[in-house]
C-alpha positions in Angstrom: 110.9 57.6 -13.5 108.6 54.7 -14.2 106.1 55.5 -11.4 106.0 59.2 -12.1 105.5 58.6 -15.9 102.6 56.2 -15.2 100.9 58.7 -12.9 101.4 61.5 -15.4 99.9 59.4 -18.3 97.0 58.4 -16.1 96.3 62.1 -15.2 96.4 63.2 -18.8 94.0 60.4 -19.8 91.6 61.3 -17.0 91.7 65.0 -17.9 91.0 64.3 -21.5 88.1 62.0 -20.6 86.4 64.7 -18.5 86.4 67.3 -21.4 83.5 65.7 -23.3 81.5 65.5 -20.0 82.2 69.2 -19.2 81.2 70.3 -22.7 77.8 68.7 -22.2 77.0 71.8 -20.2 77.9 74.0 -23.2 75.7 75.0 -26.1 78.5 74.1 -28.5 79.2 70.7 -26.9 77.5 67.3 -27.3 73.7 67.9 -27.5 71.1 65.3 -27.9 70.8 61.9 -26.2 73.0 60.0 -28.6 75.9 62.5 -28.4 75.7 62.6 -24.6 75.7 58.8 -24.3 78.8 58.7 -26.5 80.4 61.4 -24.3 79.8 59.2 -21.3 81.1 56.1 -23.1 84.3 58.0 -24.0 84.7 59.0 -20.3 84.2 55.4 -19.2 86.8 54.2 -21.7 89.2 56.8 -20.4 88.6 55.5 -16.8 89.5 52.0 -17.9 92.7 53.2 -19.4 93.5 55.2 -16.3 93.1 52.0 -14.2 95.8 50.4 -16.3 98.3 53.2 -15.7 97.6 53.5 -12.0 98.9 50.1 -11.2 102.3 49.6 -9.6 103.8 48.2 -12.7 104.3 49.4 -16.3 101.6 48.2 -18.7 102.6 45.5 -21.2 103.3 46.4 -24.8 100.0 45.0 -25.9 98.1 46.9 -23.2 99.9 50.1 -24.1 99.1 49.6 -27.8 95.4 48.9 -27.0 95.4 52.2 -25.0 96.7 54.0 -28.1 94.1 52.4 -30.3 91.2 53.1 -27.9 92.5 56.6 -27.2 92.6 57.3 -30.9 89.0 56.2 -31.4 87.9 58.1 -28.3 89.4 61.4 -29.5 87.8 60.9 -32.9 84.4 60.2 -31.4 84.7 63.2 -29.0 85.4 65.5 -31.9 82.5 64.3 -34.0 79.8 64.6 -31.2 80.4 68.3 -30.7 77.7 70.6 -32.0 80.2 73.1 -33.3 82.6 72.0 -36.0 85.1 74.6 -34.7 85.1 72.9 -31.3 85.5 69.5 -32.9 88.5 70.7 -35.0 90.1 72.3 -32.0 89.6 69.1 -30.0 91.5 67.1 -32.7 94.6 68.8 -31.4 94.4 66.1 -28.7 95.9 63.8 -31.3 99.2 65.5 -30.6 99.2 64.0 -27.1 99.0 60.5 -28.6 101.6 61.5 -31.2 104.1 62.3 -28.5 103.4 59.1 -26.6 103.7 56.9 -29.7 106.9 58.7 -30.9 108.6 58.0 -27.6 107.4 54.5 -26.9 106.0 52.8 -30.0 106.6 52.2 -33.7 105.9 54.2 -36.8 103.2 51.7 -37.8 101.1 52.6 -34.7 101.7 56.3 -35.4 100.5 55.8 -39.0 97.2 54.4 -37.6 96.6 57.3 -35.3 97.5 59.9 -38.0 95.2 58.1 -40.5 92.3 58.3 -38.1 93.2 61.8 -37.2 93.5 62.9 -40.8 90.1 61.5 -41.7 88.5 63.1 -38.6 90.1 66.5 -39.3 89.1 66.3 -43.0 85.5 65.6 -42.3 85.2 68.3 -39.7 87.0 70.8 -42.0 84.5 70.1 -44.8 81.7 70.8 -42.4 83.2 74.0 -41.2 84.2 75.1 -44.7 80.5 75.3 -45.6 80.2 78.4 -43.4 83.8 79.6 -43.0 86.4 78.2 -45.4 89.3 80.4 -44.2 88.8 79.4 -40.5 88.7 75.7 -41.6 92.0 76.0 -43.4 93.7 77.8 -40.5 92.5 75.3 -37.9 93.6 72.3 -40.1 97.0 73.9 -40.7 97.4 74.4 -36.9 96.4 70.9 -36.0 98.7 69.3 -38.7 101.7 71.5 -37.8 101.3 70.7 -34.1 101.3 67.0 -34.7 104.2 67.1 -37.1 106.3 69.3 -34.8 105.6 67.1 -31.8 106.5 63.9 -33.6 109.7 65.5 -35.0 110.8 66.9 -31.6 110.2 63.5 -29.9 112.1 61.6 -32.4 114.9 64.1 -32.4 115.2 63.8 -28.6 115.4 60.0 -28.9 118.1 60.3 -31.5 120.1 62.6 -29.3 119.8 60.2 -26.4 120.8 57.2 -28.5 123.8 59.2 -29.7 125.0 59.8 -26.1 124.2 56.4 -24.7 123.6 53.4 -26.8 121.1 50.8 -25.5 123.8 48.1 -25.6 125.9 50.1 -23.1 123.1 50.0 -20.4 122.8 47.5 -17.6 119.0 46.8 -17.7 118.2 46.7 -14.0 119.8 49.9 -12.8 120.1 51.9 -16.0 123.8 52.4 -15.3 126.6 51.6 -17.7 127.8 48.0 -18.1 131.4 46.9 -17.8 132.2 47.3 -21.5 130.8 50.8 -21.6 132.7 51.6 -18.4 136.0 50.8 -20.2 135.0 53.0 -23.1 134.2 56.0 -20.9 137.3 55.6 -18.8 139.3 55.7 -22.0 137.6 59.0 -22.7 138.6 60.3 -19.3 142.2 59.3 -19.9 142.0 61.1 -23.2 141.2 64.3 -21.3 144.6 64.3 -19.6 145.6 67.6 -21.2 143.0 69.5 -19.1 144.6 71.7 -16.5 141.8 71.3 -13.9 141.8 67.4 -13.8 145.1 65.7 -13.3 144.3 62.5 -11.4 142.1 59.5 -12.3 140.2 58.0 -9.4 138.6 54.5 -9.7 136.3 53.0 -7.1 135.0 49.4 -6.8 132.0 49.3 -4.5 130.7 46.0 -3.1 127.5 46.0 -1.1 128.0 44.3 2.3 125.7 41.4 3.4 123.9 41.6 0.1 123.3 37.8 0.1 121.7 38.2 3.5 119.4 40.9 2.2 118.2 38.8 -0.7 117.7 35.9 1.6 115.4 38.0 3.8 113.6 40.0 1.1 113.9 37.7 -1.9 115.2 38.6 -5.4 112.7 41.5 -5.7 114.1 43.1 -2.5 117.6 42.7 -3.8 116.7 44.3 -7.1 115.1 47.3 -5.4 118.2 47.8 -3.3 120.5 47.7 -6.3 118.2 50.2 -8.2 118.1 52.5 -5.2 121.9 52.4 -4.8 122.4 53.1 -8.5 120.0 56.0 -8.3 121.8 57.3 -5.2 125.2 57.1 -6.9 123.9 59.0 -9.9 122.5 61.8 -7.7 125.8 62.0 -5.7 128.5 62.2 -8.2 129.2 64.9 -10.8 127.6 64.9 -14.2 130.6 63.6 -16.1 131.5 60.9 -13.6 131.4 57.4 -15.0 129.1 55.0 -13.0 128.6 51.4 -13.9 127.1 48.2 -12.4 127.9 44.6 -13.1 127.8 41.3 -11.3 125.4 40.9 -8.4 126.3 43.7 -6.1 129.3 45.6 -7.5 129.3 49.2 -8.7 132.2 51.0 -10.5 132.9 54.7 -10.4 135.6 56.7 -12.2 136.2 60.4 -11.9 138.9 63.0 -12.6 140.3 65.0 -9.7 142.6 68.0 -9.4 144.3 66.4 -6.3 145.3 62.8 -5.6 143.1 62.7 -2.5 139.7 61.1 -3.2 138.3 61.0 0.3 135.5 63.5 -0.4 134.2 61.3 -3.2 134.5 58.1 -1.1 132.5 59.8 1.7 129.7 60.8 -0.7 129.5 57.3 -2.2 129.4 55.6 1.2 126.6 58.1 2.2 124.7 57.3 -0.9 124.8 53.6 -0.2 123.7 54.0 3.4 120.8 56.3 2.5 119.3 53.6 0.2 116.5 51.4 1.5 117.7 48.4 3.3 120.3 50.2 5.4 123.1 48.8 3.4 126.8 49.5 3.8 129.6 49.0 1.3 133.2 47.9 1.1 135.0 50.3 -1.2 138.3 49.9 -2.9 139.9 53.1 -4.3 142.8 53.8 -6.5 144.1 57.2 -7.5 146.8 57.7 -10.1 148.2 60.6 -12.1 147.0 60.9 -15.7 150.2 62.3 -17.3 152.2 59.0 -17.2 149.2 57.2 -18.8 149.2 59.4 -21.9 150.7 56.9 -24.4 149.4 53.7 -22.9 146.5 51.5 -24.1 143.5 52.8 -22.1 141.9 49.4 -21.8 145.1 47.9 -20.3 145.3 50.9 -17.9 141.7 50.5 -16.8 142.1 46.7 -16.3 145.0 47.2 -14.0 143.4 50.0 -12.1 140.3 47.8 -11.6 142.5 45.0 -10.4 144.2 47.3 -7.8 140.8 48.8 -6.7 139.2 45.3 -6.4 142.1 44.1 -4.3 141.6 47.1 -2.0 137.9 46.4 -1.9 138.5 42.8 -0.7 140.9 44.2 1.9 138.2 46.5 3.2 135.7 43.7 3.2 138.0 41.3 5.2 138.5 44.1 7.7 134.7 44.0 8.5 133.2 46.0 5.7 131.6 49.5 5.9 134.9 51.1 5.1 137.2 52.1 2.3 140.7 51.1 1.4 142.5 53.8 -0.6 145.6 53.2 -2.7 147.4 56.4 -3.8 149.7 56.5 -6.9 150.5 52.7 -7.0 153.3 51.4 -9.1 151.7 50.2 -12.3 153.2 47.1 -14.0 152.0 48.5 -17.4 154.3 51.5 -16.9 157.2 49.1 -16.0 156.6 47.1 -19.2 156.5 50.3 -21.3 159.8 51.5 -19.7 161.4 48.1 -20.5 160.2 48.4 -24.1 161.7 51.9 -24.4 165.0 50.7 -23.0 165.2 47.9 -25.5 164.4 50.3 -28.3 167.3 52.5 -27.2 169.6 49.5 -27.6 169.0 49.3 -31.3 171.5 51.2 -33.4 170.5 54.3 -35.2 169.7 53.9 -38.9 172.7 56.0 -40.0 175.2 54.4 -37.6 177.0 51.1 -38.2 176.0 48.1 -36.0 
């Protein structure tokens, strides 16, 4: 959502920059040569910030912080140049926009700067308005303060909820998918859901992009990164919400999902279609393993996941050696971890009972 977010931020800045210009046509807006010049300066500063957000890449941290500082000053100036103190106080509600942006993307120190400037601005304007209508001044101040506090609280709450669901250390930076370690953790959760009546089979896919080295040779590293991001996005949009999707290595993706039947062909077809629909006209060699959940109930989930990935990876290499652009499916394979557990159980049975003589 990087591009969309940049465009939305640019549109908001542009809209806020035009407000002082439009108010120049109002009797309660900026009157007088100095105030109108300041209104034009505010609009020009907003255009500079818009140009930063309309580029094809995300602004650097310093650029974004400078935008916050400049935006804070512009809002304060725009509030002070209004002829009516009421209009100026209502305009200070625009600090809530900066509050939301800072709460999502920056530190509390920057938020403290914006709130300090905002508090001073609101306080001066409230004193001016209180000279004629103290009750209205108090009401507008309470409205502006509560709006900013609520926006900051809500944004931070959303971030905390997101961090609780997916920690940053679990994310592969390029695609935004889970990394290998997080994949193991989530598959363990799926195995723990074995008691559910509607999901009785665990399906694991290993997806390797065909001819990926050729693609990077033709388009460079940037082209390869775009392809991996597009494939990751396609997989997210194709699978169900609770499906585990991960990316690791250069061109490998992992998918794990619970099924009510052992046949995973429908998922395989969707995954292959998602890869083909990505830019670059890529195909994939897909290795698939499907196994019942019930026998895995008492086994270490990491060991189970490791063996299933080994089987799926072997199937993927089989599909790749066969020419790629196809899937090799392994249904209910014999798991060595089950044989080892059965052997341990048999040896345990050989021990005498506690109340019986040896």
